[in-house]
PATI-83439 format. One record per residue (C-alpha): residue in one letter; z, y negated, x. Coordinates in steps of 0.25 Angstrom, whole numbers, plus 5000, padded with zeros to 4 digits. Each point is the difference from the previous one (the first is absolute). Layout:
<pts>
AZYX
...
</pts>
This chain:
<pts>
X546751774918
X499849894990
X499049935010
X499350125002
X499850024985
X499649864998
X498950015011
X499650134994
X499949944986
X499249885005
X499250065011
X498750004992
X500249854997
X500449975014
X498850075005
X499149934990
X500649875005
X499750035015
X498650044997
X499849874992
X500649925012
X499250075010
X498749974992
X500349864999
X500249995015
X498750075002
X499349914990
X500649885007
X499650045014
X498650034995
X499949874993
X500449935013
X499150095008
X498849964991
X500449855000
X500050015016
X498750075000
X499449904991
X500549885008
X499550075013
X498650024993
X500049864996
X500349955014
X499050095006
X499049954990
X500349865004
X499950035015
X498750074999
X499349914989
X499349915010
X499550125008
X499550074987
X499449874995
X499349985013
X499450145000
X499649994986
X499349865003
X499350065013
X499550124992
X499449914989
X499449915011
X499450135007
X499550044987
X499449864997
X499350005014
X499450134997
X499649964986
X499449875006
X499250085011
X499550094989
X499649874991
X499349945013
X499250135002
X499650014985
X499649855001
X499250035013
X499350124994
X499749924987
X499549885008
X499050095008
X499550064987
X499749864995
X499449965013
X499050124999
X499749974986
X499749865003
X499150045012
X499350094991
X499849904989
X499549905010
X499050095005
X499550034986
X499949854997
X499349975014
X499050124997
X499849954985
X499649865006
X499150065010
X499350084989
X499949874991
X499449925012
X499050115003
X499650014985
X499749855000
X499150015012
X499350124995
X499849944986
X499449875007
X499150095008
X499650084987
X499649874993
X499249955012
X499350135001
X499650004985
X499549865001
X499150025012
X498750084998
X500350085013
X500550145002
X501450015007
X500950105006
X501449965000
X500850035013
X501449985006
X500449955014
X500750105008
X500049945014
X499749885008
X499449985014
X501250005010
X499149935011
X499549865002
X498650055002
X499650004985
X500649954987
X499850134992
X500750084989
X499850154997
X499850044985
X500350134994
X498550044996
X498850045007
X498650074999
X500650104990
X500149884991
X498749945002
X500449905010
X499149975012
X499949905012
X499849854997
X500450014986
X500749874995
X501550014997
X500549904990
X501249974990
X500049924988
X500349885008
X498850015009
X499450075013
X500950085009
X499050055010
X499050115002
X500150155004
X500050015015
X500050165001
X500350114991
X500550144999
X500050114989
X501449954995
X500249865005
X499349885005
X500249885010
X499849864994
X499749885009
X500749884994
X499349874997
X501049935010
X499550085012
X499149925009
X499050125000
X499849984985
X498949914995
X499649974986
X498949914994
X500749904991
X499749874993
X500949884994
X500050034985
X500149854997
X498849955008
X499350135004
X500149975015
X499750135008
X500750055012
X500650125007
X501550044998
X500650065012
X501450055003
X500949925009
X501050125003
X501149914995
X500050054985
X498949904996
X498549975002
X499149895004
X498749964993
X499049975011
X498649955001
X500149894989
X499049904999
X500549865006
X499749944987
X500650114991
X500949954990
X501350085002
X501449964997
X501450055001
X500350094988
X498650054998
X499850144996
X499250095009
X499250124994
X499150115006
X498549955000
X499450144997
X499149995012
X500450145005
X500050134993
X501550025004
X500749894992
X499549984986
X499849854996
X501149914994
X501250075005
X501149915005
X500349985014
X501049895001
X500349854999
X499749905010
X501249945007
X499449915010
X498649955004
X499749965015
X498849965008
X500150005015
X499649885007
X498550015004
X499850134992
X498950014991
X500750094990
X501449994993
X500950114996
X501150024990
X501350085001
X500150104988
X501350064994
X499650144995
X500250024985
X500750135002
X501350015008
X499550105010
X501450025006
X500550054986
X498950094996
X500450134993
X498850034991
X498649975000
X498650044995
X498850055008
X498749954994
X499150134999
X498549985003
X499150024988
</pts>
């Protein structure tokens, strides 16, 4: 009875103690569990760290490769754009130089035309003879511009040749270097007369010189004005060699034309009065 009354008296206190003890046990168990989990997590992290690091490194490497590929593609595109720009600028520079050269030639022709008391028609070369039969060029004007057969063709440097045949809008010019071309000429220094004939090699020969004629290398040969085609005093070329064949009564002189016929681009046709 006494024990029963004691238990009854302290039941609440005992109950609270039991609850407290149980809570402490539970907290201790939880703490141990958490500690074990932490240790397990740390162990797992230690085990898988190299793998995670490798995966991260690989991911960065892959991203870096794609970034590099993108950079190369961008650089290639930029390089192509720069190349196109450079090509365009180069074409502009080349064209500007061509126009500058053309203007220089045309100014020289204009000065020559103003100096001479002749009527000229400016022409441009638009074609050359593709055969070996004639040394000719085709110019871009014809009868519609007052050009006729046998008119003299010149530049500021000298005689080019004569008009061989002509159409409404173009004409064919027989060059001084053609063997079918013949021009009455004289040596400017001594007035020795002769005939300049083309040699089909880009030059011409002054033929029918008097055996006693004073002709030397370096002499300037000009038109004599003996024909109606070539006005007097136009430059033909410079003597490069003087020869007299053994037993021949006459001597001849090799002449280099004043006009570079292989580089001819513009010229004047001398119009008849």
